N, C-alpha and C positions, 0 to 999 in steps of 0.2 A: 355241435360240430366236434368239440373234443371229448373224448372218452378216455379217462385214465391216461391223460397225456398223449394220446396217439389220435391221428386224423384217419376215419375210417375211409374207405373206398367209396363206399356209398354216399356219404355226405359230401365229400368231394365231387362226386358225379353230380349230385342233385344241386349243388351251388354252380357248377360250370352249366348245367342245363338251365337254370333259372336266370343265369345272366344271358346266355343265349337267347332264351324266350323273349326276354326284356329287348334286347336289341332287335329280334325278328318282328315283334309286334309293332314296335315304333317304325320299322321299315315297311310293314304291311300297311300300316295307316296312312303313310305317305302324306300328302299337304292336307288332304281334306277328310281322312278318316274313313272307317267302315260305317259309321253311323251308330247311333246309340243302341247298346245292347247287342251289337253285331260281333264284337270281339270274341275270340275263342278262349275265353278265361276258364270255363267249365272243363275243358280238355286237357287243362295243364296238369301234369303230375305232381306240381308244388301245390302244398297244402293252401286251401282258399284264404285262410287268416292271415298267411304269409304274404299272398299277392294283394290282399287288401290293404295290408300296411306297408309292405316293403317295395311294393311295385305299382302304386297308386298311378303314377304319372304314365308308366309305359303301357300297363293292361288296361287302364279305364279313362286316360286323358288321350295320349298321342294315338292309341290305336283306334279309338272311337271317333274322336274330333279331329285327329289329324295334327300334324306340327303346327297348323295355323291356330287350332284350339289350344295346343298347348303353350304357344307363344303369348295368346291372349289371356290364358290363365296367369302366366307369369306375369304379365302387364297388370292384371288385377291385383296381384300380390304387391306390386309397386305402388299402387294408390295411395295407401296410408303413409308411406314414406314421401310421396309428392304433396300429401296434404300438410304433413308436418313441415316440410321445407316451405311450402307456399305460406303457412301460417306464420312461419319465422322471419318471412323477408324483410320486415321492418325492424324486428327486435329478437335476435337471437338468443335467448336466455336459458336458464337452468332445466326449466320445464320443457322447453323445445328439444333440448339436448337429450333428455330422457325419452321424449316421444321419437326422435330420429333412432336413437339406439335400438328401441323396441321394434319399430317397423323395419329397420334393417335387419335386425335378427330374424324376423319373419321371412323376409325376401330371401334372405342368405339361405335359410333353412330350405325354403322352396326351390331354390337354384340348386342347392346342394342334393336334393331328392331327384331332381330331373337330370342332372348330370351323372348321378349314380346310376339312374335307369338307363341312360344312354351308354353306360359303361365308359364315360370320359374320366371318372376319378374312381380309383379303387377302395371305396368305402361301402359297407353296408349297413342296415339296420335303422336308416333315417326315414322318418315318416313325412308326409306332405302335410304342412300345417292345416288344420281345421278340416281336411277331407279324408283322414286316415279312418278307416272304419274300425270299430271296437277298441277305440282308444280314449276312454273318458278322461284320463289323466291328462292327454295332450289336449283335448278340447278344453278342460278347466285351466291349463296352464296358459294356453293363448287367449282365453276368455278374460282371465285375471289381467294378463299382460296389455291385451288391447283396452280394458277399463282402465288401467293405469295410464296407458297412452293418452286416452281421451281426457283425462283429469290433468295430466302433465301439460298438455297444450293450453289448458285454461290458467295454469299458474303464471303470474306475472311478476318479475324480479326486476324493480328498477333502481338503479343505482341514483342517490341525489347528487346534483350537481354542485361543484364547489362554488361557482358564481351564481348567486340567487338573483343578481341583477335583472335576468330575464323574466323570471318569475314575478318579481317586484314590478318590473314596469307592465307586465299582463295584468297584474291586479289593479294597478293605478288606472289603465286604459279601460278596463271593464267597470270601474267605478268601484270596487270592494273596498279600497282604501286609498287614503291620500299619500302623495308622495313624501319622501323624508324631509323634514325641515319645514313642512307646512303645520300650520296649526291643527292639531287633531281635535280640538273641542268644537263643539257645534257654534255657528254663529248665533249671537243674541238677537 
């Protein structure tokens, strides 16, 4: 975009046309979409690698599957966060906190990409996690983060209670040991 400190007219025009195409394709897809493979992505003057990275939601999701398909995709991105929160409902520990942060990061990244394609926020260059084409570093990043998410949900960190009377009573009732004060020697 910048050449020796100046913005060229051509790059500015291409950027505005790209933003206009994103909004137009989302609008053209309406609620149910044009159908798989029916979006006019090949007729765009914007380079295909830019479309496949920067406009995944507008060109390939909202235009082909409609806004219902786009909302369903965003709901799919919220599943890991829901699973992490559901798993942590009894005891929210450090492992679950890490899992929630990773799942939230993926969901926020997907929401930012969708909002960027709808021209609701003025940013560019965000890819849709796990769906951007020709981005092995993105796939590797999210693969490692989701592996860490799965591992973190298995971590259990429990704090020892100050009052051990409950543990003692439980072990006495279950027959593992005798109560305090009782003769611990076996009967003769």
